[in-house]
C-alpha positions in Angstrom: 51.2 -30.5 23.1 50.3 -28.9 19.6 49.5 -25.3 20.9 51.4 -23.0 23.0 47.8 -21.9 24.3 47.1 -25.4 25.8 45.8 -27.7 23.3 47.0 -31.3 23.5 46.4 -34.5 21.8 46.3 -38.1 23.3 44.2 -41.1 22.6 40.5 -41.1 23.1 40.7 -44.5 25.0 43.2 -43.0 27.6 40.7 -40.0 28.5 38.4 -41.5 31.7 36.1 -38.5 31.7 33.2 -37.3 29.5 34.2 -33.4 30.5 37.6 -32.9 32.3 41.0 -34.5 32.5 44.0 -33.9 34.6 47.3 -33.2 32.8 50.8 -33.3 34.4 53.6 -31.8 32.4 57.3 -32.7 32.7 57.9 -29.7 35.1 55.3 -31.6 37.7 52.9 -28.7 37.1 49.4 -30.4 37.2 46.1 -28.9 35.4 42.4 -29.5 35.0 41.8 -30.1 31.4 38.6 -29.8 29.7 37.7 -32.5 26.8 37.2 -30.7 23.7 36.1 -33.4 21.7 36.8 -37.2 21.2 36.7 -39.2 17.9 36.4 -42.8 18.5 37.0 -44.1 15.4 40.4 -42.8 15.1 41.2 -43.0 18.9 41.8 -39.3 19.0 41.3 -37.1 21.8 41.8 -32.9 21.8 42.2 -31.5 25.5 42.4 -27.9 26.4 44.6 -26.7 29.7 44.3 -23.0 30.7 48.0 -21.9 30.3 50.2 -20.0 27.6 53.8 -20.0 26.4 53.9 -23.4 26.6 56.4 -25.8 24.5 55.1 -27.4 21.4 55.9 -30.4 19.7 57.6 -30.5 16.1 55.2 -32.0 13.9 56.6 -34.4 11.0 55.8 -35.7 8.0 54.4 -39.6 8.6 54.5 -40.2 4.4 58.1 -39.6 4.6 58.4 -42.6 7.0 60.1 -45.7 5.3 59.6 -49.4 6.3 62.9 -50.2 8.4 63.1 -46.6 9.8 63.9 -46.2 13.4 61.5 -44.7 15.6 61.0 -43.5 19.5 58.2 -43.9 21.7 57.5 -41.9 24.9 55.1 -42.9 27.7 54.2 -44.1 30.7 54.1 -47.8 30.7 52.6 -49.5 34.1 53.1 -45.9 35.2 56.7 -45.7 34.8 56.7 -42.0 33.3 58.8 -40.8 30.2 59.9 -44.2 29.7 61.6 -44.5 26.2 61.4 -47.3 23.7 62.7 -47.7 20.3 62.2 -49.7 17.0 61.5 -49.8 13.3 58.6 -49.1 11.4 57.3 -52.7 10.3 54.6 -51.5 7.6 52.9 -48.3 6.6 50.0 -47.7 6.1 48.6 -50.7 8.0 44.7 -50.8 7.9 42.9 -52.8 10.3 39.3 -54.3 9.5 38.0 -53.1 12.7 39.0 -49.5 12.6 37.8 -49.1 8.9 39.8 -46.5 7.2 42.5 -45.4 9.4 46.1 -45.8 8.0 47.9 -46.8 11.2 51.6 -46.8 11.0 52.5 -50.6 12.5 55.8 -50.6 14.3 57.8 -53.0 16.6 58.0 -50.4 19.3 57.4 -51.9 22.8 54.0 -50.4 23.9 52.3 -51.5 27.1 49.6 -50.2 29.5 50.1 -46.7 29.9 51.7 -46.2 26.2 48.5 -44.9 25.1 48.0 -41.4 23.8 52.3 -40.9 23.9 54.2 -39.6 21.1 55.9 -41.6 18.2 59.2 -39.8 16.9 61.2 -40.2 14.1 65.1 -39.4 14.6 64.7 -36.0 13.9 63.0 -35.3 16.8 59.6 -34.8 14.9 56.4 -36.1 16.1 54.9 -38.8 13.5 52.3 -40.4 15.4 50.0 -40.8 18.8 50.6 -44.6 20.1 47.2 -46.1 20.2 47.3 -49.9 20.7 49.0 -53.4 20.3 47.8 -56.9 18.6 48.1 -59.2 21.3 46.3 -62.3 22.6 47.5 -61.7 26.3 47.3 -58.0 26.6 51.2 -57.6 26.7 53.6 -56.3 23.8 54.5 -59.2 21.7 56.0 -57.1 18.9 53.0 -55.3 16.9 51.9 -52.1 17.9 50.0 -49.3 16.1 50.1 -45.8 15.9 47.5 -43.1 14.4 49.7 -41.0 11.7 50.0 -37.5 13.2 48.7 -35.7 10.0 45.7 -38.0 10.6 45.3 -36.7 14.2 45.7 -33.3 13.2 42.9 -33.2 10.8 40.6 -34.9 13.7 41.9 -32.2 15.9 41.0 -29.2 13.6 37.4 -30.7 13.2 37.2 -31.4 16.9 38.2 -27.8 17.9 35.7 -26.2 15.2 32.7 -28.3 15.8 33.3 -30.7 18.6 33.0 -34.0 16.3 34.4 -35.2 13.1 32.0 -35.1 10.1 31.8 -38.5 7.9 29.7 -39.9 5.5 27.8 -43.3 5.1 25.9 -45.1 3.1 24.3 -47.8 5.2 26.2 -51.0 4.3 27.9 -53.7 6.1 30.9 -55.2 4.2 33.6 -57.4 4.3 37.1 -57.9 2.3 37.3 -59.5 -0.9 39.7 -62.5 -0.5 40.9 -64.4 -3.6 38.4 -67.2 -3.1 35.2 -64.8 -2.8 36.7 -63.0 -6.0 36.6 -66.6 -7.5 33.2 -67.5 -6.2 31.7 -64.2 -7.8 33.5 -64.4 -11.0 35.7 -61.4 -10.2 39.1 -61.5 -12.0 41.0 -59.9 -9.1 40.5 -59.7 -5.4 39.6 -56.0 -4.7 37.1 -53.6 -3.5 34.4 -54.7 -0.3 31.4 -57.4 -0.7 28.0 -56.2 0.6 26.8 -58.5 3.5 23.8 -56.0 4.6 22.0 -53.2 3.4 20.3 -51.2 5.9 16.6 -50.4 5.4 15.6 -46.9 4.1 19.5 -46.2 3.8 21.1 -44.4 0.8 22.7 -47.7 -0.2 19.1 -49.2 -0.2 17.6 -46.2 -2.2 20.3 -46.4 -4.9 19.7 -50.1 -5.5 22.7 -51.8 -3.9 22.3 -55.1 -2.9 23.8 -58.0 -0.6 26.2 -59.9 -2.5 27.1 -56.6 -5.0 31.1 -55.9 -4.9 31.7 -52.3 -4.7 35.2 -52.0 -6.7 35.8 -48.1 -6.4 34.6 -44.9 -8.2 35.1 -42.7 -11.0 37.6 -44.6 -12.9 38.7 -46.9 -10.4 37.9 -50.6 -10.4 40.6 -51.7 -7.8 40.4 -50.0 -4.7 41.4 -52.0 -1.7 38.7 -52.2 1.1 40.4 -49.6 3.0 40.2 -47.4 -0.1 36.7 -47.7 -0.7 35.8 -47.0 3.1 37.8 -43.9 3.1 36.0 -42.9 -0.4 32.5 -43.1 1.7 33.7 -41.9 5.1 35.6 -39.1 3.7 32.8 -37.6 1.1 30.8 -34.7 2.2 27.8 -35.2 3.5 25.2 -34.9 0.7 27.3 -35.6 -2.1 26.8 -38.2 -4.8 29.4 -41.1 -5.0 29.2 -42.8 -8.5 30.2 -46.3 -7.7 31.6 -49.1 -9.7 29.8 -52.2 -8.5 30.3 -56.0 -9.7 27.1 -57.5 -10.1 26.2 -61.0 -12.0 29.6 -61.0 -14.0 29.5 -57.2 -15.2 30.4 -53.9 -13.6 27.5 -51.4 -13.2 27.3 -47.8 -12.4 25.4 -46.8 -9.1 25.1 -43.4 -7.9 24.5 -43.0 -4.2 23.7 -39.9 -2.0 25.8 -39.8 1.1 24.5 -38.9 4.4 26.3 -37.7 7.5 27.1 -40.2 10.3 25.2 -38.7 13.3 27.6 -37.2 15.8 28.0 -39.0 18.9 27.2 -36.9 22.1 30.6 -36.1 23.9 28.1 -37.2 27.1 28.1 -40.9 25.8 31.8 -41.2 24.9 32.8 -42.3 28.6 34.3 -45.2 30.2 36.9 -45.1 27.5 40.0 -45.0 29.8 42.9 -47.0 31.0 41.0 -49.2 33.1 38.7 -52.5 31.9 35.4 -51.9 30.0 32.4 -53.1 31.7 31.2 -55.9 29.8 34.5 -55.3 27.5 32.7 -52.2 26.4 29.8 -53.5 25.3 26.3 -52.6 26.1 24.1 -55.6 25.8 20.6 -56.6 25.6 18.6 -59.6 26.3 16.5 -61.9 23.8 13.0 -62.9 24.4 11.5 -66.2 23.8 9.8 -64.6 20.7 13.3 -63.0 19.5 15.1 -66.4 19.7 12.4 -68.0 17.8 12.7 -65.7 14.9 16.6 -65.9 14.9 16.5 -69.4 15.4 18.7 -69.6 18.2 18.6 -71.3 21.9 20.9 -68.5 23.5 22.4 -65.5 22.8 22.5 -61.8 23.7 22.4 -58.6 21.6 25.0 -56.0 21.1 23.1 -52.7 21.5 26.3 -50.7 21.1 29.9 -51.3 21.6 33.2 -49.3 22.4 36.7 -49.8 24.0 38.2 -53.2 23.8 35.2 -54.9 22.0 35.3 -52.3 19.3 38.9 -52.7 18.4 38.7 -56.5 18.3 35.8 -56.2 15.9 32.4 -56.9 17.4 29.6 -54.5 16.0 26.3 -53.4 17.1 23.4 -55.8 16.2 26.1 -58.9 16.5 24.5 -61.6 18.6 26.7 -63.1 21.1 26.1 -66.8 21.6 28.7 -67.9 23.9 31.8 -66.9 25.6 34.8 -69.3 25.0 32.8 -72.8 25.0 29.8 -71.5 27.9 26.9 -70.5 25.9 25.0 -67.3 27.6 21.3 -66.1 27.7 21.6 -63.1 29.7 23.9 -60.4 30.7 24.4 -61.7 34.2 25.4 -65.1 32.4 28.0 -63.0 30.4 29.4 -61.4 33.3 29.5 -65.0 35.2 31.2 -66.5 32.0 33.6 -63.5 31.8 34.6 -63.8 35.6 35.5 -67.5 34.8 38.4 -66.6 32.1 41.8 -67.5 33.9 43.8 -64.5 34.5 46.1 -63.9 31.6 43.7 -64.9 29.1 41.3 -63.2 26.4 37.7 -64.2 26.5 36.9 -65.4 22.9 32.9 -64.3 21.7 31.4 -66.6 19.8 29.5 -64.1 17.2 26.7 -64.5 14.6 26.5 -61.5 12.3 24.2 -61.4 9.2 24.1 -65.0 9.4 27.8 -66.0 9.8 29.5 -67.6 13.0 32.7 -66.5 13.9 34.9 -66.3 17.1 36.2 -62.7 18.0 39.2 -62.7 20.8 38.9 -59.6 22.7 41.8 -58.2 24.8 40.2 -56.5 27.6 43.7 -55.3 29.4 44.0 -51.6 28.4 47.2 -50.2 26.5 
């Protein structure tokens, strides 16, 4: 509870309805809650119940946390309400490639299905985060948990309350981290920035002259930003503002100025099926390829990812990816994809063979909700 007037923060994927939810308080009072807004990228939802005079959580400062510091989580794992688990901060901030720019708190606090959306406390009893997800090949806790810092969640909540969505900017790029091996291949002295692997047509990036193979090193005087910092730079810029980027191309640094545009807000009605139940198709909206499509793409099988959320989004699957196989079984239709999923033994996560921008990789998708 972040407001005595009934405002509540939780995880977006823990909200099963696009317009309402049910909230039960510790004193067993139950309320029908309206969903003020959901932000899928940060996995934060803002709810509102019709009540006043409610107890409000004490908000802490996540920046004061130190690696090794003890923290405590409260949730309802496996439906066991008001369960408490404890552990230490393992790393912070921890940036995950599939959740660009969100600075998670990594802990070894035990989280399981039903823990999502619960608070993470420091030892002063202050909320420092909202428990969001785990890293696991089985769907069960194995020692690595991630929490959205409360200051990030509060910033999201402010925008959700004011306008119903979070304003972010984009340039129209797809990028990947620069590894030491890639840095050496491109003649870059140190591994930093992001490598551009795709430029959307008619995008701000294309109009600015950015190209596949460019490495964005930073902005202003910075030429050593991490990939997460570059993503935060773009996402956090005011839509319509100019970004002066330092770009590595052909062995030298160029100055490229790009005009940001706003990421279109996703309608609240489209943000559904994010609850604590397995997503249909793992959270993927899929399209089948025609014979002409397969010929043009030079593939014998495969289905196209139209939209992605839930488990697949968290694993790193993206729109426009081609899914060629589930584990070792090639797929050529949505029905075939579902059949392949049904054949995965219980307790194992499916591995999707994905083609993206000409590159192939397997992505393991944990379908068990947290």
